[in-house]
C-alpha positions in Angstrom: 12.0 -26.1 -15.1 11.7 -29.7 -16.3 10.4 -29.7 -19.9 11.0 -33.2 -21.1 11.9 -36.7 -19.9 13.1 -39.4 -22.4 13.3 -42.9 -21.0 14.8 -46.0 -22.7 14.7 -49.5 -21.4 14.1 -48.8 -17.7 12.4 -51.7 -15.9 9.0 -52.0 -17.7 9.5 -48.9 -19.8 10.5 -49.6 -23.3 10.4 -46.2 -25.1 8.8 -43.1 -23.5 8.9 -39.4 -24.3 7.2 -37.1 -21.8 6.7 -33.3 -21.9 6.0 -31.2 -18.8 4.4 -27.8 -18.5 4.7 -25.1 -15.8 2.3 -25.3 -12.8 0.9 -28.4 -11.3 1.3 -31.6 -13.2 -0.5 -34.7 -11.7 0.3 -38.3 -12.5 -2.2 -41.0 -11.6 -2.9 -44.6 -12.4 -3.7 -48.0 -10.9 -1.5 -49.3 -8.1 1.4 -51.2 -9.7 1.1 -49.4 -13.0 4.7 -48.2 -12.8 4.5 -44.7 -11.3 7.6 -45.4 -9.0 9.5 -46.4 -12.2 9.2 -42.8 -13.5 10.7 -41.6 -10.2 13.5 -44.1 -10.5 14.1 -43.0 -14.0 14.1 -39.3 -13.1 16.4 -40.1 -10.2 19.0 -41.6 -12.6 19.0 -38.4 -14.6 19.5 -36.4 -11.4 22.5 -38.4 -10.2 20.9 -41.0 -7.9 22.6 -44.3 -7.4 22.4 -46.5 -10.4 21.3 -50.1 -9.9 21.7 -52.6 -12.8 18.3 -54.0 -11.8 16.8 -50.9 -13.4 17.9 -52.0 -16.9 14.9 -53.6 -18.7 15.3 -57.4 -19.0 17.0 -58.3 -22.3 18.3 -54.8 -22.9 22.1 -53.9 -22.8 21.6 -50.5 -21.2 19.1 -48.1 -19.9 19.2 -44.4 -20.6 17.3 -41.3 -19.3 17.5 -37.7 -20.6 16.0 -34.9 -18.6 15.6 -31.6 -20.4 15.5 -28.3 -18.4 15.0 -24.7 -19.3 16.9 -22.5 -16.9 17.4 -18.8 -16.5 20.9 -17.3 -16.8 20.8 -16.3 -13.1 20.2 -19.9 -12.0 23.1 -21.4 -9.9 23.4 -24.3 -12.4 24.9 -21.8 -14.9 27.6 -20.9 -12.5 28.3 -24.6 -11.7 28.6 -25.5 -15.3 31.0 -22.5 -15.9 33.1 -23.6 -13.0 33.6 -26.9 -14.6 34.6 -25.5 -18.0 31.3 -26.4 -19.6 29.5 -23.9 -21.8 26.2 -23.0 -20.0 23.0 -22.8 -22.1 19.4 -22.0 -21.3 18.5 -25.5 -22.5 20.2 -28.1 -20.3 20.0 -31.8 -21.1 21.1 -34.1 -18.3 21.6 -37.7 -19.6 22.5 -40.9 -17.8 23.4 -44.3 -19.3 23.3 -47.4 -17.1 24.7 -50.6 -18.5 23.4 -54.1 -17.5 26.7 -54.8 -15.8 26.3 -51.8 -13.5 28.6 -49.3 -15.2 27.3 -45.8 -15.5 28.0 -42.7 -17.6 26.7 -39.1 -17.4 26.4 -36.2 -19.8 25.5 -32.5 -19.7 24.5 -31.2 -23.1 26.3 -34.3 -24.5 29.5 -33.4 -22.7 30.9 -36.2 -20.4 30.7 -35.3 -16.7 31.1 -37.2 -13.5 28.2 -38.7 -11.6 29.1 -36.4 -8.7 28.6 -33.3 -10.9 25.4 -34.7 -12.2 24.1 -35.1 -8.7 25.1 -31.5 -7.9 23.3 -30.2 -10.9 20.3 -32.4 -10.1 20.2 -31.0 -6.6 19.9 -27.4 -8.1 17.1 -28.4 -10.4 14.7 -30.8 -8.8 13.7 -31.7 -5.3 12.0 -35.1 -4.9 10.0 -35.9 -1.7 9.0 -39.4 -0.9 11.7 -41.5 -2.7 15.0 -39.6 -2.1 14.9 -38.9 1.6 18.4 -37.4 1.7 17.8 -34.6 -0.8 16.4 -31.1 -0.6 15.1 -30.0 2.7 15.4 -33.5 4.2 19.2 -32.8 4.1 20.1 -30.9 7.3 22.9 -29.1 5.5 20.3 -27.2 3.4 18.4 -25.8 6.5 20.6 -22.9 7.2 20.4 -21.6 3.6 16.7 -22.1 3.6 16.3 -20.0 6.7 18.6 -17.3 5.5 16.7 -17.1 2.2 13.4 -17.0 4.0 14.6 -14.1 6.2 16.4 -12.3 3.3 19.6 -12.4 5.3 22.0 -12.7 2.4 23.6 -9.3 3.1 24.3 -10.2 6.8 25.6 -13.7 5.7 28.0 -12.1 3.3 29.2 -9.6 6.0 29.9 -12.6 8.3 31.8 -14.4 5.7 34.0 -11.4 5.1 34.5 -10.8 8.7 35.5 -14.5 9.1 38.0 -14.3 6.2 39.5 -11.2 7.9 39.8 -13.0 11.2 41.3 -16.1 9.6 43.9 -14.0 7.7 44.8 -12.0 10.9 45.0 -15.2 13.0 47.2 -16.8 10.3 49.5 -13.8 10.3 49.9 -14.0 14.1 50.5 -17.7 14.0 53.1 -17.4 11.3 54.9 -14.6 13.3 54.9 -16.8 16.3 56.4 -19.8 14.4 59.0 -17.6 12.8 59.9 -16.1 16.1 60.2 -19.5 17.7 62.5 -20.7 14.9 64.6 -17.5 15.1 65.0 -17.7 18.8 66.1 -21.4 18.5 68.8 -20.2 16.1 69.6 -17.0 17.9 73.0 -18.1 19.2 74.0 -19.3 15.8 72.8 -16.0 14.2 74.8 -13.8 16.6 77.9 -15.9 16.2 77.6 -15.8 12.4 77.1 -12.0 12.3 80.0 -11.4 14.6 82.2 -13.7 12.5 81.2 -11.9 9.3 81.7 -8.5 11.0 85.2 -9.5 12.0 85.9 -10.8 8.5 84.2 -7.8 6.8 83.9 -9.3 3.3 83.8 -6.9 0.4 82.0 -7.2 -2.9 84.3 -8.8 -5.6 87.0 -9.5 -3.0 87.5 -13.1 -4.0 88.3 -12.3 -7.6 90.8 -9.6 -6.5 92.6 -11.9 -4.0 92.7 -14.8 -6.5 94.3 -12.5 -9.1 96.8 -11.1 -6.6 97.7 -14.5 -5.3 98.3 -15.8 -8.9 100.6 -12.8 -9.6 102.6 -13.3 -6.5 103.0 -17.0 -6.9 104.4 -16.4 -10.5 106.2 -13.2 -9.6 109.7 -14.4 -10.8 108.6 -15.7 -14.1 106.5 -12.6 -14.7 109.4 -10.3 -13.8 111.7 -12.1 -16.2 109.2 -11.8 -19.0 108.7 -8.1 -18.3 112.4 -7.4 -18.3 112.8 -9.2 -21.7 109.9 -7.3 -23.1 111.2 -4.0 -22.0 114.6 -4.7 -23.5 113.1 -5.6 -26.8 111.0 -2.4 -26.8 113.4 0.0 -25.3 117.1 0.5 -25.5 119.6 1.1 -28.3 118.4 -1.8 -30.4 114.8 -1.9 -29.2 111.7 -1.4 -31.2 111.4 2.2 -30.1 114.9 3.0 -31.4 114.2 1.3 -34.6 111.0 3.2 -35.2 112.8 6.5 -34.5 115.5 5.6 -37.0 113.1 4.7 -39.7 111.3 8.0 -39.2 114.6 9.9 -39.6 115.5 8.0 -42.8 112.1 8.7 -44.4 112.2 12.3 -43.3 115.3 13.0 -45.3 113.5 12.1 -48.6 109.9 13.1 -47.9 110.3 16.4 -49.7 111.2 14.5 -52.9 108.3 12.1 -52.9 105.3 14.3 -52.6 102.6 12.7 -50.5 103.5 9.2 -51.1 105.3 8.7 -47.8 103.0 10.8 -45.7 100.8 7.8 -44.6 103.8 5.7 -43.7 105.3 8.5 -41.6 101.9 8.9 -39.8 101.8 5.2 -39.1 105.4 5.3 -37.7 104.4 8.1 -35.4 101.4 6.2 -34.1 103.5 3.1 -33.6 106.1 5.1 -31.8 103.4 6.6 -29.4 101.8 3.1 -28.8 105.3 1.6 -28.1 106.1 4.3 -25.6 102.7 3.7 -23.9 103.4 0.0 -23.7 106.9 0.6 -22.3 105.3 2.9 -19.6 102.7 0.3 -18.7 105.3 -2.5 -18.4 107.5 -0.3 -16.3 104.5 0.4 -14.0 103.6 -3.3 -13.6 107.2 -4.1 -12.8 107.4 -1.4 -10.1 104.1 -2.7 -8.6 105.1 -6.4 -8.6 104.9 -7.8 -5.0 107.5 -10.4 -4.4 107.4 -10.5 -0.5 106.5 -14.1 0.6 104.8 -12.7 3.7 102.4 -10.7 1.4 101.6 -13.9 -0.5 100.9 -15.8 2.7 98.6 -13.0 4.0 96.6 -13.0 0.7 96.2 -16.7 0.7 95.1 -16.7 4.4 92.5 -14.1 3.6 91.2 -15.9 0.6 90.9 -19.3 2.4 89.2 -17.6 5.4 86.5 -16.1 3.1 86.0 -19.4 1.2 85.7 -21.4 4.5 82.9 -19.0 5.8 81.1 -19.1 2.5 81.2 -23.0 2.5 79.9 -23.1 6.0 76.9 -21.1 5.0 76.4 -22.7 1.7 76.9 -19.5 -0.4 79.4 -18.1 -2.8 82.1 -15.8 -1.4 80.7 -12.9 -3.3 77.3 -13.4 -1.5 78.9 -13.0 2.0 78.1 -9.3 2.2 74.4 -9.9 1.4 74.3 -12.9 3.8 75.5 -10.7 6.6 72.7 -8.3 5.9 70.1 -11.0 5.9 71.3 -12.5 9.2 71.4 -9.1 10.8 67.9 -8.5 9.7 66.8 -11.8 11.4 68.5 -10.7 14.6 66.7 -7.4 14.4 63.4 -9.2 13.9 64.1 -11.2 17.1 64.8 -8.0 19.0 61.6 -6.5 17.5 59.4 -9.7 17.7 57.8 -8.7 21.0 56.3 -5.5 19.6 55.4 -7.1 16.3 53.7 -10.1 18.0 51.8 -7.8 20.2 50.5 -5.8 17.2 49.5 -8.9 15.3 47.9 -10.4 18.4 45.9 -7.2 18.8 44.8 -7.2 15.1 43.7 -10.9 15.4 41.7 -10.1 18.6 40.0 -7.1 16.9 39.2 -9.3 13.9 37.7 -11.9 16.1 35.7 -9.4 17.9 34.4 -8.0 14.6 33.5 -11.4 13.4 31.7 -12.3 16.6 29.7 -9.1 16.5 28.6 -9.7 12.9 27.9 -13.4 13.6 25.9 -12.5 16.8 23.8 -9.9 14.8 23.1 -12.6 12.2 22.2 -15.1 15.0 19.6 -12.5 16.3 18.2 -12.0 12.8 18.0 -15.8 12.3 16.2 -16.2 15.6 13.5 -13.7 14.5 13.3 -15.3 11.0 13.0 -18.7 12.7 10.0 -17.5 14.8 8.3 -16.2 11.7 9.0 -19.4 9.8 7.8 -21.7 12.6 4.6 -19.6 12.8 4.0 -19.8 9.0 4.7 -23.5 8.8 2.5 -24.2 11.8 -0.4 -22.5 10.2 -0.1 -24.9 7.3 -0.2 -28.1 9.3 -3.8 -28.4 10.6 -5.4 -28.4 7.2 -2.9 -31.2 6.2 -4.1 -33.4 9.0 -1.0 -32.6 11.1 -2.8 -30.5 13.7 -1.0 -32.4 16.6 2.4 -31.9 15.0 4.8 -29.2 16.0 7.5 -27.7 13.8 10.5 -26.0 15.1 13.6 -24.3 13.6 16.4 -25.0 16.1 19.4 -22.7 16.4 22.0 -24.5 18.4 25.2 -22.5 19.4 28.5 -24.0 18.1 31.7 -24.2 20.1 34.3 -21.7 18.9 36.1 -24.5 17.1 33.0 -24.9 15.0 32.5 -21.2 14.1 32.8 -20.7 10.4 32.1 -18.4 7.4 28.3 -19.1 7.8 28.1 -18.0 11.5 28.1 -19.5 15.0 24.8 -21.5 14.7 23.8 -25.0 13.7 20.4 -24.8 12.1 18.0 -27.8 11.8 14.4 -28.2 11.2 12.8 -30.4 13.8 9.2 -31.8 14.3 7.3 -33.5 16.9 4.4 -35.6 15.5 2.8 -36.5 18.8 2.1 -34.2 21.8 4.4 -34.5 24.7 7.4 -35.7 22.6 10.4 -33.5 22.1 11.0 -32.4 18.5 13.5 -34.4 16.5 15.2 -34.1 13.1 12.5 -33.9 10.4 14.1 -36.7 8.3 14.2 -39.1 11.4 10.8 -38.4 13.1 8.3 -38.0 10.2 7.7 -40.8 7.7 5.7 -41.7 4.6 2.9 -39.4 3.6 3.3 -37.6 6.8 6.8 -36.6 5.8 5.6 -35.5 2.4 3.0 -33.3 3.9 5.5 -31.7 6.2 7.7 -31.0 3.1 4.6 -29.5 1.3 3.9 -27.2 4.2 7.6 -26.1 4.3 7.7 -25.6 0.5 4.5 -23.6 0.5 6.2 -21.2 3.0 9.7 -21.3 1.4 8.7 -21.3 -2.3 9.9 -17.8 -2.9 13.3 -18.5 -1.4 14.3 -21.7 -3.0 16.5 -21.7 -6.2 15.1 -25.2 -7.1 12.5 -24.6 -9.8 10.9 -28.1 -9.9 9.4 -30.1 -7.0 8.2 -33.7 -7.1 5.9 -35.2 -4.5 5.4 -38.9 -4.3 2.0 -39.7 -2.8 1.9 -36.7 -0.6 -1.8 -37.5 0.0 -1.0 -41.0 1.4 -3.6 -42.0 4.1 -5.8 -39.0 3.8 -8.9 -38.0 2.0 -11.9 -35.7 2.0 -11.2 -32.1 3.3 -7.5 -33.0 4.1 -6.8 -34.2 0.6 -8.6 -31.1 -0.8 -6.3 -29.0 1.4 -3.2 -30.8 0.0 -4.4 -30.2 -3.5 -5.1 -26.5 -2.9 -1.5 -26.1 -1.5 0.0 -28.0 -4.4 -1.8 -25.8 -6.8 -0.8 -22.7 -4.9 2.9 -23.9 -5.0 2.5 -24.5 -8.7 1.9 -20.8 -9.1 5.5 -20.1 -8.1 7.3 -23.3 -9.0 6.8 -26.3 -11.3 5.3 -29.2 -9.2 4.9 -32.8 -10.2 2.8 -35.0 -7.9 2.1 -38.7 -8.0 -1.3 -39.0 -6.4 -4.2 -41.4 -5.7 -6.4 -38.6 -4.5 -9.1 -37.3 -6.9 -9.2 -34.0 -5.0 -5.5 -33.5 -5.8 -5.8 -34.8 -9.4 -8.6 -32.3 -10.1 -6.3 -29.4 -9.2 -3.7 -30.2 -11.9 -3.1 -28.0 -14.9 -1.6 -31.1 -16.6 -2.8 -34.7 -16.1 -0.8 -37.7 -17.0 -2.1 -41.3 -16.6 0.5 -44.1 -16.0 -0.7 -47.4 -17.5 0.7 -50.9 -17.6 0.0 -52.7 -20.9 0.5 -56.4 -21.7 1.2 -57.5 -25.3 2.2 -61.1 -26.2 4.9 -62.0 -23.7 5.9 -58.5 -22.8 4.5 -56.1 -20.2 5.3 -52.3 -20.5 4.6 -49.1 -18.7 3.5 -46.1 -20.6 2.2 -42.6 -19.8 -0.8 -41.0 -21.5 -1.6 -37.3 -21.4 -5.2 -36.7 -20.7 -7.6 -34.2 -22.3 -10.6 -32.8 -20.3 -12.9 -35.7 -21.2 -10.3 -38.3 -20.3 -9.5 -36.5 -17.1 -13.1 -36.7 -16.1 -13.1 -40.4 -16.6 -9.8 -40.9 -14.7 -11.0 -38.8 -11.7 -14.3 -40.7 -11.7 -12.4 -44.0 -11.7 -10.4 -42.6 -8.7 -13.6 -41.7 -6.9 -15.6 -45.0 -7.6 -13.0 -47.7 -8.2 -13.2 -50.4 -11.0 -16.8 -49.5 -12.0 -17.2 -45.9 -13.1 -20.7 -44.7 -12.2 -22.6 -41.7 -13.4 -22.5 -40.4 -9.9 -18.7 -40.7 -9.9 -18.6 -38.7 -13.2 -20.9 -36.0 -11.7 -18.6 -35.9 -8.7 -15.6 -35.6 -11.0 -17.3 -32.7 -12.9 -17.9 -30.9 -9.6 -14.3 -31.4 -8.5 -12.9 -30.1 -11.9 -15.3 -27.2 -12.2 -14.8 -25.9 -8.7 -11.1 -25.5 -9.3 
């Protein structure tokens, strides 16, 4: 709820600190004292449009800070967390408006956008009489209000889940259709490509092998000469192998006379001889495998160029051709199987639509019953509020399928007819002034348990009424104050007498400056204020007695 309001340099307000309590708080005062300025200031803190004309003359800027105590379960906590702000049970919304029209907003001293400030304000306070586009006067809130009144949140969530399932199934079907269309457009190309790759039959790592083979054949003569020279140096009468054998024989003749000194050298010679023999064997093998046929070279080059041409055409590496073949073949298989797959996905989408429509239809029926109860409850509140000729109606208009959504298949609006014989119209278009505020009061009395907004503000809800009707308004405001925090600006003594907190708005003139201030009233001061409201400028003893009766009868 709203616990405090600090105002600086707003129109006629210089410095003002207000504290508010739970229940019904009434604000009274002479006409022109500045009660509307308080609403303008509160509106700034709630994200209303800032007009530089609200800055007090001679001041550089105006500022308003509204302090709220909110429960951890309140939606404002979730909204703050979504924005990366640390939520707290004490929330201070602050707005600074410069004389040049620039505006800044803060939540617990953290800068926020004006849009976020307005969203937070919408969750915390509803003002009726000044901000005609907020709260229940905004048609977009009517669906949620009806669902809350009918405790239909479980069914609403079931519809939302069914809608998500339907959208996902429909999206999968659409994607398959688009993929199938693209694939069929490319079917000729795909079949030709697969046939071409099948004929070529590329193998993993084939490019490297062919490139190596081609290089060998192109340099076969030079390689053969090098092999022959190497073999001659290693083998033969004067080759390395013969020299190693001769060295071993010479050392073998004296090894018995040297102890173990020559043993390592002889072992090394044996190893060198074995390695040399292995090298000779390998060189002889390479020599015998050397391909020198020009036809073989041409064949290898032709194969290599063919592989590279196909790879270039498809924009891949030669080594990726086997994988490409598999991918293209899979696309062809998908085309061949697309009929069965599309039929399955279409059936799933149709089933999901049927499930959604069943859930949405059940919700529509539940909403229709809740709307009947709501209309009856609101209509019962109208006659005591001098709206006995008015008619309230909750309209559920069916949407075209293109308009079906996560919240169902209905467009829900609250409509009223203020005169017999006229069709009901939107509540924010038909009713006006105090009449509109009384409609809102009747609605709020009925919906008080369902609304997440903890604070309601009514501006002159008693406009144009008096006597028993004003008393009925006061009784309903007090009843509403038992569930929510209610602030009301009133000229009615019957309403003022019902308040658990009474604040008087005064205009004071000092020297060349006029200021608006607010004074909390004790019981004695309340008696005088209510007597003033009853009698006018001259407060009589009869008015005081009447004020006592009003106050003691509550």
